[in-house]
C-alpha positions in Angstrom: 214.4 -3.2 189.3 212.3 -0.5 187.5 209.7 -0.9 190.2 212.3 0.1 192.9 213.5 2.9 190.7 210.0 4.2 190.3 209.6 4.2 194.1 212.9 6.0 194.7 211.4 9.4 195.5 208.6 7.9 197.6 211.1 5.9 199.7 213.2 9.0 200.2 210.1 11.1 201.1 209.0 8.7 203.8 212.5 8.3 205.1 212.9 12.1 205.4 209.5 12.3 207.0 210.4 9.7 209.6 213.6 11.5 210.6 212.6 15.1 210.1 209.2 16.6 209.2 206.8 17.0 206.3 208.6 20.1 205.0 212.0 18.5 204.8 210.4 15.4 203.2 208.7 17.6 200.6 212.0 19.2 199.7 213.6 15.8 199.5 210.9 14.5 197.2 211.2 17.5 194.9 215.0 17.1 194.7 214.7 13.3 194.2 212.3 13.8 191.3 214.8 16.2 189.6 217.6 13.7 190.2 215.5 10.8 188.9 214.6 12.7 185.7 218.3 13.7 185.2 219.3 10.1 185.6 216.7 8.8 183.2 217.7 11.4 180.7 221.4 10.6 181.1 220.9 6.8 180.8 218.1 6.6 178.2 217.8 10.0 176.5 214.1 10.0 176.8 212.0 10.6 179.9 208.4 9.2 180.2 205.5 11.6 180.2 204.3 10.3 183.5 207.6 11.2 185.2 207.3 14.7 183.7 203.8 15.1 185.0 204.8 13.9 188.4 207.6 16.4 188.4 205.2 19.2 187.6 202.8 18.2 190.2 205.3 17.7 193.0 207.0 21.0 192.1 203.7 22.9 192.2 202.1 21.2 195.2 205.4 20.7 197.1 206.2 24.3 196.4 202.9 25.5 197.8 203.5 23.3 200.8 206.9 24.9 201.4 205.8 28.4 200.6 202.6 28.5 202.6 203.8 26.1 205.3 200.7 24.0 204.8 201.1 20.2 204.5 197.7 19.9 202.8 199.0 20.7 199.4 201.6 17.8 199.3 198.8 15.5 200.4 196.8 16.5 197.3 199.5 15.5 194.9 198.8 11.7 194.6 195.1 12.4 194.3 195.5 15.0 191.6 198.0 12.7 189.7 195.6 9.8 189.7 192.6 12.0 188.8 194.5 13.3 185.8 195.5 9.8 184.8 191.9 8.6 185.0 190.6 11.6 183.1 193.1 11.0 180.3 192.1 7.3 180.1 188.4 8.1 180.1 188.8 11.0 177.6 190.8 9.0 175.2 188.3 6.1 175.3 185.3 8.3 174.9 186.6 11.0 172.5 189.2 9.2 170.4 188.1 5.6 170.8 191.7 4.7 171.8 192.8 2.5 174.6 195.8 4.3 176.2 196.8 1.4 178.4 197.1 -0.9 175.3 199.2 1.8 173.6 201.5 2.2 176.7 201.9 -1.6 177.2 202.1 -2.9 173.7 205.8 -2.6 173.6 206.3 -4.3 176.9 203.8 -7.1 176.9 202.9 -9.5 174.1 199.3 -10.7 174.4 197.0 -12.5 171.9 
């Protein structure tokens, strides 16, 4: 169920894109991310950092897409998100000798 909840804004984005255009879909994605954060905060009281980062990126790149009427910026968002994620994983491994994936998943998965 969490998987579907995480894909909520992506599903809405592609549905809006199919029935309208990239600019409407971008606005829907920004709004859906705000709604998703509000729901998580209401239900659990704490919002994951990844969701906050995604909100920041979709607001910045989506805002640039809507402001400049250039769809290139919204297309950069997933790439920038994954580059930031990869850089943080690499940086924590090289600089701090910490495995961030282990830290994120240790509460969810019990492994030997």
